PyMOL Python script that loads the backbone (N, CA, C, O; Angstrom):
from pymol import cmd

cmd.read_pdbstr("""\
ATOM      1  N   MET A   1      48.011  26.162 177.329  1.00  0.00           N
ATOM      2  CA  MET A   1      48.941  26.143 176.232  1.00  0.00           C
ATOM      3  C   MET A   1      49.958  27.277 176.359  1.00  0.00           C
ATOM      4  O   MET A   1      51.088  27.161 175.884  1.00  0.00           O
ATOM      5  N   ALA A   2      49.560  28.347 176.988  1.00  0.00           N
ATOM      6  CA  ALA A   2      50.475  29.478 177.127  1.00  0.00           C
ATOM      7  C   ALA A   2      51.723  29.070 177.895  1.00  0.00           C
ATOM      8  O   ALA A   2      52.824  29.528 177.592  1.00  0.00           O
ATOM      9  N   GLY A   3      51.548  28.214 178.883  1.00  0.00           N
ATOM     10  CA  GLY A   3      52.694  27.728 179.645  1.00  0.00           C
ATOM     11  C   GLY A   3      53.591  26.838 178.809  1.00  0.00           C
ATOM     12  O   GLY A   3      54.815  26.906 178.923  1.00  0.00           O
ATOM     13  N   LEU A   4      52.997  26.008 177.971  1.00  0.00           N
ATOM     14  CA  LEU A   4      53.786  25.127 177.104  1.00  0.00           C
ATOM     15  C   LEU A   4      54.560  25.921 176.061  1.00  0.00           C
ATOM     16  O   LEU A   4      55.716  25.618 175.768  1.00  0.00           O
ATOM     17  N   ARG A   5      53.918  26.933 175.506  1.00  0.00           N
ATOM     18  CA  ARG A   5      54.577  27.747 174.477  1.00  0.00           C
ATOM     19  C   ARG A   5      55.614  28.693 175.075  1.00  0.00           C
ATOM     20  O   ARG A   5      56.488  29.196 174.369  1.00  0.00           O
ATOM     21  N   GLY A   6      55.512  28.927 176.361  1.00  0.00           N
ATOM     22  CA  GLY A   6      56.438  29.851 177.007  1.00  0.00           C
ATOM     23  C   GLY A   6      55.948  31.289 176.954  1.00  0.00           C
ATOM     24  O   GLY A   6      56.697  32.218 177.252  1.00  0.00           O
ATOM     25  N   ASP A   7      54.678  31.471 176.570  1.00  0.00           N
ATOM     26  CA  ASP A   7      54.109  32.820 176.525  1.00  0.00           C
ATOM     27  C   ASP A   7      53.928  33.394 177.927  1.00  0.00           C
ATOM     28  O   ASP A   7      54.018  34.603 178.139  1.00  0.00           O
ATOM     29  N   ARG A   8      53.671  32.501 178.870  1.00  0.00           N
ATOM     30  CA  ARG A   8      53.491  32.903 180.264  1.00  0.00           C
ATOM     31  C   ARG A   8      54.247  31.932 181.142  1.00  0.00           C
ATOM     32  O   ARG A   8      54.551  30.810 180.733  1.00  0.00           O
ATOM     33  N   SER A   9      54.546  32.366 182.337  1.00  0.00           N
ATOM     34  CA  SER A   9      55.250  31.469 183.250  1.00  0.00           C
ATOM     35  C   SER A   9      54.280  30.412 183.768  1.00  0.00           C
ATOM     36  O   SER A   9      53.073  30.637 183.859  1.00  0.00           O
ATOM     37  N   VAL A  10      54.841  29.264 184.101  1.00  0.00           N
ATOM     38  CA  VAL A  10      54.033  28.177 184.656  1.00  0.00           C
ATOM     39  C   VAL A  10      53.369  28.644 185.942  1.00  0.00           C
ATOM     40  O   VAL A  10      52.212  28.321 186.210  1.00  0.00           O
ATOM     41  N   ARG A  11      54.098  29.391 186.718  1.00  0.00           N
ATOM     42  CA  ARG A  11      53.557  29.881 187.994  1.00  0.00           C
ATOM     43  C   ARG A  11      52.306  30.733 187.759  1.00  0.00           C
ATOM     44  O   ARG A  11      51.320  30.592 188.482  1.00  0.00           O
ATOM     45  N   ASP A  12      52.339  31.624 186.742  1.00  0.00           N
ATOM     46  CA  ASP A  12      51.171  32.466 186.443  1.00  0.00           C
ATOM     47  C   ASP A  12      49.978  31.630 185.982  1.00  0.00           C
ATOM     48  O   ASP A  12      48.844  31.870 186.397  1.00  0.00           O
ATOM     49  N   VAL A  13      50.240  30.665 185.135  1.00  0.00           N
ATOM     50  CA  VAL A  13      49.162  29.804 184.636  1.00  0.00           C
ATOM     51  C   VAL A  13      48.536  29.040 185.797  1.00  0.00           C
ATOM     52  O   VAL A  13      47.312  28.960 185.901  1.00  0.00           O
ATOM     53  N   CYS A  14      49.361  28.484 186.660  1.00  0.00           N
ATOM     54  CA  CYS A  14      48.855  27.716 187.802  1.00  0.00           C
ATOM     55  C   CYS A  14      48.055  28.603 188.750  1.00  0.00           C
ATOM     56  O   CYS A  14      47.031  28.185 189.289  1.00  0.00           O
ATOM     57  N   ARG A  15      48.522  29.805 188.944  1.00  0.00           N
ATOM     58  CA  ARG A  15      47.810  30.731 189.822  1.00  0.00           C
ATOM     59  C   ARG A  15      46.439  31.073 189.230  1.00  0.00           C
ATOM     60  O   ARG A  15      45.439  31.120 189.947  1.00  0.00           O
ATOM     61  N   GLU A  16      46.403  31.314 187.904  1.00  0.00           N
ATOM     62  CA  GLU A  16      45.141  31.669 187.254  1.00  0.00           C
ATOM     63  C   GLU A  16      44.112  30.545 187.370  1.00  0.00           C
ATOM     64  O   GLU A  16      42.936  30.801 187.627  1.00  0.00           O
ATOM     65  N   TYR A  17      44.553  29.312 187.182  1.00  0.00           N
ATOM     66  CA  TYR A  17      43.624  28.183 187.200  1.00  0.00           C
ATOM     67  C   TYR A  17      43.543  27.491 188.559  1.00  0.00           C
ATOM     68  O   TYR A  17      42.856  26.482 188.717  1.00  0.00           O
ATOM     69  N   GLU A  18      44.248  28.041 189.521  1.00  0.00           N
ATOM     70  CA  GLU A  18      44.225  27.544 190.893  1.00  0.00           C
ATOM     71  C   GLU A  18      44.570  26.058 190.967  1.00  0.00           C
ATOM     72  O   GLU A  18      43.843  25.262 191.562  1.00  0.00           O
ATOM     73  N   ILE A  19      45.694  25.706 190.349  1.00  0.00           N
ATOM     74  CA  ILE A  19      46.209  24.339 190.413  1.00  0.00           C
ATOM     75  C   ILE A  19      47.659  24.405 190.868  1.00  0.00           C
ATOM     76  O   ILE A  19      48.308  25.446 190.764  1.00  0.00           O
ATOM     77  N   SER A  20      48.153  23.293 191.368  1.00  0.00           N
ATOM     78  CA  SER A  20      49.545  23.262 191.815  1.00  0.00           C
ATOM     79  C   SER A  20      50.462  23.070 190.607  1.00  0.00           C
ATOM     80  O   SER A  20      50.044  22.543 189.576  1.00  0.00           O
ATOM     81  N   GLU A  21      51.690  23.494 190.744  1.00  0.00           N
ATOM     82  CA  GLU A  21      52.666  23.292 189.666  1.00  0.00           C
ATOM     83  C   GLU A  21      52.911  21.802 189.439  1.00  0.00           C
ATOM     84  O   GLU A  21      53.168  21.378 188.313  1.00  0.00           O
ATOM     85  N   THR A  22      52.831  21.008 190.509  1.00  0.00           N
ATOM     86  CA  THR A  22      53.002  19.561 190.367  1.00  0.00           C
ATOM     87  C   THR A  22      51.921  18.986 189.457  1.00  0.00           C
ATOM     88  O   THR A  22      52.206  18.171 188.580  1.00  0.00           O
ATOM     89  N   LEU A  23      50.677  19.417 189.672  1.00  0.00           N
ATOM     90  CA  LEU A  23      49.577  18.951 188.829  1.00  0.00           C
ATOM     91  C   LEU A  23      49.778  19.425 187.386  1.00  0.00           C
ATOM     92  O   LEU A  23      49.556  18.666 186.443  1.00  0.00           O
ATOM     93  N   TYR A  24      50.199  20.679 187.223  1.00  0.00           N
ATOM     94  CA  TYR A  24      50.459  21.216 185.884  1.00  0.00           C
ATOM     95  C   TYR A  24      51.472  20.347 185.150  1.00  0.00           C
ATOM     96  O   TYR A  24      51.239  19.954 184.006  1.00  0.00           O
ATOM     97  N   TYR A  25      52.585  20.045 185.791  1.00  0.00           N
ATOM     98  CA  TYR A  25      53.634  19.256 185.138  1.00  0.00           C
ATOM     99  C   TYR A  25      53.173  17.819 184.871  1.00  0.00           C
ATOM    100  O   TYR A  25      53.575  17.208 183.881  1.00  0.00           O
ATOM    101  N   SER A  26      52.341  17.293 185.747  1.00  0.00           N
ATOM    102  CA  SER A  26      51.788  15.958 185.522  1.00  0.00           C
ATOM    103  C   SER A  26      50.911  15.961 184.265  1.00  0.00           C
ATOM    104  O   SER A  26      51.019  15.075 183.417  1.00  0.00           O
ATOM    105  N   TRP A  27      50.045  16.967 184.163  1.00  0.00           N
ATOM    106  CA  TRP A  27      49.188  17.077 182.979  1.00  0.00           C
ATOM    107  C   TRP A  27      50.020  17.310 181.719  1.00  0.00           C
ATOM    108  O   TRP A  27      49.729  16.742 180.666  1.00  0.00           O
ATOM    109  N   ARG A  28      51.042  18.135 181.826  1.00  0.00           N
ATOM    110  CA  ARG A  28      51.903  18.411 180.673  1.00  0.00           C
ATOM    111  C   ARG A  28      52.568  17.129 180.176  1.00  0.00           C
ATOM    112  O   ARG A  28      52.612  16.864 178.975  1.00  0.00           O
ATOM    113  N   ASP A  29      53.083  16.338 181.117  1.00  0.00           N
ATOM    114  CA  ASP A  29      53.749  15.089 180.737  1.00  0.00           C
ATOM    115  C   ASP A  29      52.777  14.122 180.061  1.00  0.00           C
ATOM    116  O   ASP A  29      53.130  13.461 179.083  1.00  0.00           O
ATOM    117  N   LYS A  30      51.552  14.042 180.587  1.00  0.00           N
ATOM    118  CA  LYS A  30      50.546  13.171 179.972  1.00  0.00           C
ATOM    119  C   LYS A  30      50.184  13.660 178.574  1.00  0.00           C
ATOM    120  O   LYS A  30      50.011  12.856 177.658  1.00  0.00           O
ATOM    121  N   LEU A  31      50.069  14.963 178.409  1.00  0.00           N
ATOM    122  CA  LEU A  31      49.758  15.541 177.099  1.00  0.00           C
ATOM    123  C   LEU A  31      50.857  15.230 176.094  1.00  0.00           C
ATOM    124  O   LEU A  31      50.577  14.835 174.963  1.00  0.00           O
ATOM    125  N   LEU A  32      52.097  15.407 176.503  1.00  0.00           N
ATOM    126  CA  LEU A  32      53.213  15.154 175.589  1.00  0.00           C
ATOM    127  C   LEU A  32      53.323  13.675 175.236  1.00  0.00           C
ATOM    128  O   LEU A  32      53.590  13.332 174.084  1.00  0.00           O
ATOM    129  N   GLU A  33      53.121  12.804 176.207  1.00  0.00           N
ATOM    130  CA  GLU A  33      53.165  11.366 175.925  1.00  0.00           C
ATOM    131  C   GLU A  33      52.025  10.956 174.999  1.00  0.00           C
ATOM    132  O   GLU A  33      52.218  10.165 174.076  1.00  0.00           O
ATOM    133  N   GLY A  34      50.843  11.498 175.250  1.00  0.00           N
ATOM    134  CA  GLY A  34      49.702  11.202 174.382  1.00  0.00           C
ATOM    135  C   GLY A  34      49.941  11.693 172.967  1.00  0.00           C
ATOM    136  O   GLY A  34      49.574  11.022 172.003  1.00  0.00           O
ATOM    137  N   GLY A  35      50.550  12.851 172.840  1.00  0.00           N
ATOM    138  CA  GLY A  35      50.870  13.382 171.515  1.00  0.00           C
ATOM    139  C   GLY A  35      51.864  12.505 170.780  1.00  0.00           C
ATOM    140  O   GLY A  35      51.718  12.252 169.585  1.00  0.00           O
ATOM    141  N   LYS A  36      52.880  12.042 171.501  1.00  0.00           N
ATOM    142  CA  LYS A  36      53.869  11.146 170.884  1.00  0.00           C
ATOM    143  C   LYS A  36      53.212   9.856 170.421  1.00  0.00           C
ATOM    144  O   LYS A  36      53.487   9.368 169.325  1.00  0.00           O
ATOM    145  N   ALA A  37      52.341   9.306 171.264  1.00  0.00           N
ATOM    146  CA  ALA A  37      51.665   8.052 170.914  1.00  0.00           C
ATOM    147  C   ALA A  37      50.763   8.245 169.696  1.00  0.00           C
ATOM    148  O   ALA A  37      50.700   7.380 168.822  1.00  0.00           O
ATOM    149  N   ALA A  38      50.070   9.373 169.642  1.00  0.00           N
ATOM    150  CA  ALA A  38      49.180   9.636 168.507  1.00  0.00           C
ATOM    151  C   ALA A  38      49.978   9.778 167.218  1.00  0.00           C
ATOM    152  O   ALA A  38      49.570   9.268 166.175  1.00  0.00           O
ATOM    153  N   LEU A  39      51.103  10.464 167.284  1.00  0.00           N
ATOM    154  CA  LEU A  39      51.937  10.624 166.087  1.00  0.00           C
ATOM    155  C   LEU A  39      52.535   9.298 165.654  1.00  0.00           C
ATOM    156  O   LEU A  39      52.612   9.011 164.460  1.00  0.00           O
ATOM    157  N   ALA A  40      52.953   8.497 166.605  1.00  0.00           N
ATOM    158  CA  ALA A  40      53.519   7.188 166.263  1.00  0.00           C
ATOM    159  C   ALA A  40      52.463   6.313 165.603  1.00  0.00           C
ATOM    160  O   ALA A  40      52.754   5.595 164.647  1.00  0.00           O
ATOM    161  N   ALA A  41      51.243   6.375 166.112  1.00  0.00           N
ATOM    162  CA  ALA A  41      50.156   5.567 165.537  1.00  0.00           C
ATOM    163  C   ALA A  41      49.811   6.035 164.136  1.00  0.00           C
ATOM    164  O   ALA A  41      49.496   5.218 163.270  1.00  0.00           O
ATOM    165  N   SER A  42      49.868   7.349 163.900  1.00  0.00           N
ATOM    166  CA  SER A  42      49.507   7.848 162.572  1.00  0.00           C
ATOM    167  C   SER A  42      50.577   7.523 161.540  1.00  0.00           C
ATOM    168  O   SER A  42      50.283   7.481 160.345  1.00  0.00           O
ATOM    169  N   ASN A  43      51.799   7.296 161.972  1.00  0.00           N
ATOM    170  CA  ASN A  43      52.883   6.968 161.046  1.00  0.00           C
ATOM    171  C   ASN A  43      53.140   5.466 160.943  1.00  0.00           C
ATOM    172  O   ASN A  43      53.961   5.026 160.137  1.00  0.00           O
ATOM    173  N   ALA A  44      52.443   4.689 161.754  1.00  0.00           N
ATOM    174  CA  ALA A  44      52.685   3.244 161.778  1.00  0.00           C
ATOM    175  C   ALA A  44      52.229   2.602 160.475  1.00  0.00           C
ATOM    176  O   ALA A  44      51.236   3.013 159.875  1.00  0.00           O
ATOM    177  N   ARG A  45      52.964   1.599 160.055  1.00  0.00           N
ATOM    178  CA  ARG A  45      52.596   0.856 158.850  1.00  0.00           C
ATOM    179  C   ARG A  45      51.767  -0.347 159.272  1.00  0.00           C
ATOM    180  O   ARG A  45      52.261  -1.473 159.339  1.00  0.00           O
ATOM    181  N   THR A  46      50.514  -0.086 159.550  1.00  0.00           N
ATOM    182  CA  THR A  46      49.607  -1.155 159.952  1.00  0.00           C
ATOM    183  C   THR A  46      49.266  -2.009 158.736  1.00  0.00           C
ATOM    184  O   THR A  46      49.384  -1.547 157.601  1.00  0.00           O
ATOM    185  N   PRO A  47      48.847  -3.243 158.964  1.00  0.00           N
ATOM    186  CA  PRO A  47      48.458  -4.094 157.828  1.00  0.00           C
ATOM    187  C   PRO A  47      47.382  -3.442 156.953  1.00  0.00           C
ATOM    188  O   PRO A  47      47.406  -3.575 155.730  1.00  0.00           O
ATOM    189  N   GLU A  48      46.445  -2.743 157.582  1.00  0.00           N
ATOM    190  CA  GLU A  48      45.387  -2.081 156.818  1.00  0.00           C
ATOM    191  C   GLU A  48      45.963  -0.994 155.926  1.00  0.00           C
ATOM    192  O   GLU A  48      45.559  -0.856 154.771  1.00  0.00           O
ATOM    193  N   ARG A  49      46.906  -0.219 156.456  1.00  0.00           N
ATOM    194  CA  ARG A  49      47.510   0.865 155.681  1.00  0.00           C
ATOM    195  C   ARG A  49      48.313   0.294 154.520  1.00  0.00           C
ATOM    196  O   ARG A  49      48.274   0.833 153.414  1.00  0.00           O
ATOM    197  N   VAL A  50      49.036  -0.785 154.761  1.00  0.00           N
ATOM    198  CA  VAL A  50      49.816  -1.433 153.700  1.00  0.00           C
ATOM    199  C   VAL A  50      48.874  -1.944 152.617  1.00  0.00           C
ATOM    200  O   VAL A  50      49.155  -1.810 151.426  1.00  0.00           O
ATOM    201  N   GLU A  51      47.749  -2.533 153.037  1.00  0.00           N
ATOM    202  CA  GLU A  51      46.777  -3.047 152.069  1.00  0.00           C
ATOM    203  C   GLU A  51      46.196  -1.912 151.227  1.00  0.00           C
ATOM    204  O   GLU A  51      46.010  -2.070 150.021  1.00  0.00           O
ATOM    205  N   VAL A  52      45.913  -0.784 151.848  1.00  0.00           N
ATOM    206  CA  VAL A  52      45.370   0.360 151.111  1.00  0.00           C
ATOM    207  C   VAL A  52      46.364   0.828 150.054  1.00  0.00           C
ATOM    208  O   VAL A  52      45.976   1.112 148.921  1.00  0.00           O
ATOM    209  N   VAL A  53      47.633   0.911 150.413  1.00  0.00           N
ATOM    210  CA  VAL A  53      48.657   1.334 149.454  1.00  0.00           C
ATOM    211  C   VAL A  53      48.729   0.353 148.291  1.00  0.00           C
ATOM    212  O   VAL A  53      48.803   0.764 147.133  1.00  0.00           O
ATOM    213  N   GLU A  54      48.709  -0.939 148.594  1.00  0.00           N
ATOM    214  CA  GLU A  54      48.762  -1.953 147.538  1.00  0.00           C
ATOM    215  C   GLU A  54      47.537  -1.874 146.632  1.00  0.00           C
ATOM    216  O   GLU A  54      47.657  -1.996 145.413  1.00  0.00           O
ATOM    217  N   LEU A  55      46.370  -1.672 147.217  1.00  0.00           N
ATOM    218  CA  LEU A  55      45.150  -1.575 146.417  1.00  0.00           C
ATOM    219  C   LEU A  55      45.161  -0.332 145.532  1.00  0.00           C
ATOM    220  O   LEU A  55      44.678  -0.373 144.401  1.00  0.00           O
ATOM    221  N   LYS A  56      45.704   0.765 146.037  1.00  0.00           N
ATOM    222  CA  LYS A  56      45.800   1.982 145.219  1.00  0.00           C
ATOM    223  C   LYS A  56      46.712   1.750 144.020  1.00  0.00           C
ATOM    224  O   LYS A  56      46.441   2.242 142.924  1.00  0.00           O
ATOM    225  N   LYS A  57      47.792   1.004 144.227  1.00  0.00           N
ATOM    226  CA  LYS A  57      48.690   0.687 143.112  1.00  0.00           C
ATOM    227  C   LYS A  57      47.978  -0.172 142.075  1.00  0.00           C
ATOM    228  O   LYS A  57      48.130   0.041 140.872  1.00  0.00           O
ATOM    229  N   LYS A  58      47.196  -1.147 142.548  1.00  0.00           N
ATOM    230  CA  LYS A  58      46.450  -2.013 141.622  1.00  0.00           C
ATOM    231  C   LYS A  58      45.426  -1.212 140.829  1.00  0.00           C
ATOM    232  O   LYS A  58      45.268  -1.419 139.626  1.00  0.00           O
ATOM    233  N   VAL A  59      44.734  -0.303 141.496  1.00  0.00           N
ATOM    234  CA  VAL A  59      43.746   0.535 140.817  1.00  0.00           C
ATOM    235  C   VAL A  59      44.428   1.381 139.745  1.00  0.00           C
ATOM    236  O   VAL A  59      43.913   1.502 138.634  1.00  0.00           O
ATOM    237  N   ALA A  60      45.575   1.962 140.066  1.00  0.00           N
ATOM    238  CA  ALA A  60      46.298   2.776 139.086  1.00  0.00           C
ATOM    239  C   ALA A  60      46.707   1.933 137.879  1.00  0.00           C
ATOM    240  O   ALA A  60      46.597   2.390 136.741  1.00  0.00           O
ATOM    241  N   ALA A  61      47.175   0.713 138.116  1.00  0.00           N
ATOM    242  CA  ALA A  61      47.572  -0.169 137.013  1.00  0.00           C
ATOM    243  C   ALA A  61      46.362  -0.528 136.156  1.00  0.00           C
ATOM    244  O   ALA A  61      46.460  -0.542 134.929  1.00  0.00           O
ATOM    245  N   LEU A  62      45.232  -0.816 136.779  1.00  0.00           N
ATOM    246  CA  LEU A  62      44.018  -1.145 136.035  1.00  0.00           C
ATOM    247  C   LEU A  62      43.518   0.055 135.227  1.00  0.00           C
ATOM    248  O   LEU A  62      43.034  -0.106 134.107  1.00  0.00           O
ATOM    249  N   GLU A  63      43.637   1.248 135.793  1.00  0.00           N
ATOM    250  CA  GLU A  63      43.232   2.448 135.056  1.00  0.00           C
ATOM    251  C   GLU A  63      44.105   2.650 133.824  1.00  0.00           C
ATOM    252  O   GLU A  63      43.607   3.035 132.766  1.00  0.00           O
ATOM    253  N   ARG A  64      45.409   2.392 133.956  1.00  0.00           N
ATOM    254  CA  ARG A  64      46.304   2.510 132.791  1.00  0.00           C
ATOM    255  C   ARG A  64      45.922   1.490 131.724  1.00  0.00           C
ATOM    256  O   ARG A  64      45.870   1.813 130.537  1.00  0.00           O
ATOM    257  N   THR A  65      45.655   0.254 132.153  1.00  0.00           N
ATOM    258  CA  THR A  65      45.257  -0.794 131.206  1.00  0.00           C
ATOM    259  C   THR A  65      43.956  -0.414 130.509  1.00  0.00           C
ATOM    260  O   THR A  65      43.833  -0.570 129.294  1.00  0.00           O
ATOM    261  N   LEU A  66      42.997   0.076 131.261  1.00  0.00           N
ATOM    262  CA  LEU A  66      41.723   0.494 130.685  1.00  0.00           C
ATOM    263  C   LEU A  66      41.936   1.608 129.660  1.00  0.00           C
ATOM    264  O   LEU A  66      41.313   1.606 128.599  1.00  0.00           O
ATOM    265  N   GLY A  67      42.803   2.543 129.975  1.00  0.00           N
ATOM    266  CA  GLY A  67      43.097   3.628 129.041  1.00  0.00           C
ATOM    267  C   GLY A  67      43.697   3.106 127.746  1.00  0.00           C
ATOM    268  O   GLY A  67      43.313   3.541 126.660  1.00  0.00           O
ATOM    269  N   ARG A  68      44.638   2.175 127.857  1.00  0.00           N
ATOM    270  CA  ARG A  68      45.262   1.591 126.656  1.00  0.00           C
ATOM    271  C   ARG A  68      44.236   0.842 125.821  1.00  0.00           C
ATOM    272  O   ARG A  68      44.198   0.989 124.600  1.00  0.00           O
ATOM    273  N   LYS A  69      43.409   0.044 126.475  1.00  0.00           N
ATOM    274  CA  LYS A  69      42.405  -0.746 125.753  1.00  0.00           C
ATOM    275  C   LYS A  69      41.374   0.172 125.086  1.00  0.00           C
ATOM    276  O   LYS A  69      40.946  -0.095 123.963  1.00  0.00           O
ATOM    277  N   THR A  70      40.983   1.221 125.751  1.00  0.00           N
ATOM    278  CA  THR A  70      40.047   2.175 125.159  1.00  0.00           C
ATOM    279  C   THR A  70      40.656   2.802 123.914  1.00  0.00           C
ATOM    280  O   THR A  70      39.989   2.931 122.888  1.00  0.00           O
ATOM    281  N   TYR A  71      41.915   3.188 124.005  1.00  0.00           N
ATOM    282  CA  TYR A  71      42.611   3.765 122.856  1.00  0.00           C
ATOM    283  C   TYR A  71      42.684   2.756 121.711  1.00  0.00           C
ATOM    284  O   TYR A  71      42.439   3.103 120.555  1.00  0.00           O
ATOM    285  N   GLU A  72      43.020   1.501 122.036  1.00  0.00           N
ATOM    286  CA  GLU A  72      43.109   0.464 121.002  1.00  0.00           C
ATOM    287  C   GLU A  72      41.771   0.269 120.302  1.00  0.00           C
ATOM    288  O   GLU A  72      41.731   0.103 119.083  1.00  0.00           O
ATOM    289  N   LEU A  73      40.677   0.287 121.056  1.00  0.00           N
ATOM    290  CA  LEU A  73      39.351   0.138 120.449  1.00  0.00           C
ATOM    291  C   LEU A  73      39.015   1.326 119.550  1.00  0.00           C
ATOM    292  O   LEU A  73      38.431   1.150 118.481  1.00  0.00           O
ATOM    293  N   GLU A  74      39.378   2.521 119.977  1.00  0.00           N
ATOM    294  CA  GLU A  74      39.127   3.703 119.151  1.00  0.00           C
ATOM    295  C   GLU A  74      39.903   3.624 117.843  1.00  0.00           C
ATOM    296  O   GLU A  74      39.363   3.919 116.776  1.00  0.00           O
ATOM    297  N   VAL A  75      41.166   3.228 117.925  1.00  0.00           N
ATOM    298  CA  VAL A  75      41.990   3.097 116.719  1.00  0.00           C
ATOM    299  C   VAL A  75      41.422   2.009 115.818  1.00  0.00           C
ATOM    300  O   VAL A  75      41.330   2.199 114.605  1.00  0.00           O
ATOM    301  N   ALA A  76      41.042   0.876 116.391  1.00  0.00           N
ATOM    302  CA  ALA A  76      40.470  -0.218 115.602  1.00  0.00           C
ATOM    303  C   ALA A  76      39.179   0.234 114.925  1.00  0.00           C
ATOM    304  O   ALA A  76      38.930  -0.115 113.771  1.00  0.00           O
ATOM    305  N   GLY A  77      38.370   0.997 115.625  1.00  0.00           N
ATOM    306  CA  GLY A  77      37.132   1.513 115.042  1.00  0.00           C
ATOM    307  C   GLY A  77      37.404   2.441 113.874  1.00  0.00           C
ATOM    308  O   GLY A  77      36.731   2.366 112.846  1.00  0.00           O
ATOM    309  N   GLU A  78      38.391   3.318 114.028  1.00  0.00           N
ATOM    310  CA  GLU A  78      38.752   4.226 112.936  1.00  0.00           C
ATOM    311  C   GLU A  78      39.291   3.456 111.741  1.00  0.00           C
ATOM    312  O   GLU A  78      38.955   3.769 110.599  1.00  0.00           O
ATOM    313  N   LEU A  79      40.121   2.455 111.992  1.00  0.00           N
ATOM    314  CA  LEU A  79      40.680   1.659 110.895  1.00  0.00           C
ATOM    315  C   LEU A  79      39.594   0.880 110.171  1.00  0.00           C
ATOM    316  O   LEU A  79      39.621   0.762 108.946  1.00  0.00           O
ATOM    317  N   SER A  80      38.629   0.343 110.930  1.00  0.00           N
ATOM    318  CA  SER A  80      37.565  -0.436 110.284  1.00  0.00           C
ATOM    319  C   SER A  80      36.682   0.467 109.426  1.00  0.00           C
ATOM    320  O   SER A  80      36.166   0.014 108.405  1.00  0.00           O
ATOM    321  N   ARG A  81      36.496   1.717 109.806  1.00  0.00           N
ATOM    322  CA  ARG A  81      35.719   2.651 108.996  1.00  0.00           C
ATOM    323  C   ARG A  81      36.455   2.993 107.712  1.00  0.00           C
ATOM    324  O   ARG A  81      35.841   3.195 106.664  1.00  0.00           O
ATOM    325  N   ASP A  82      37.787   3.057 107.808  1.00  0.00           N
ATOM    326  CA  ASP A  82      38.581   3.364 106.624  1.00  0.00           C
ATOM    327  C   ASP A  82      38.524   2.232 105.613  1.00  0.00           C
ATOM    328  O   ASP A  82      38.701   2.480 104.421  1.00  0.00           O
ATOM    329  N   TRP A  83      38.285   1.007 106.039  1.00  0.00           N
ATOM    330  CA  TRP A  83      38.260  -0.159 105.145  1.00  0.00           C
ATOM    331  C   TRP A  83      36.922  -0.306 104.439  1.00  0.00           C
ATOM    332  O   TRP A  83      36.813  -1.015 103.439  1.00  0.00           O
ATOM    333  N   THR A  84      35.925   0.355 104.953  1.00  0.00           N
ATOM    334  CA  THR A  84      34.606   0.190 104.323  1.00  0.00           C
ATOM    335  C   THR A  84      34.289   1.287 103.353  1.00  0.00           C
ATOM    336  O   THR A  84      33.217   1.284 102.747  1.00  0.00           O
TER     337      THR A  84
END
""", "prot")
cmd.dss("prot")
cmd.show_as("cartoon", "prot")
cmd.util.cbc("prot")
cmd.orient("prot")
């Protein structure tokens, strides 16, 4: 990573690990491509991800409805006590 960050020269890193600069650059390119692919996959709008978002919206709507109905029952209960 020191070579990628620029903390050390590629030549020093290769010398320390006894690898050729060609191999270093090959590994670096594979790492960068893999990173790009992983980021693209994490941002992709897969059908499963879309379904999760839709289900979360439905749950939120149902929770709001439940809250309203609970409030209505509480008010109705209070009103019925006032009538007796």
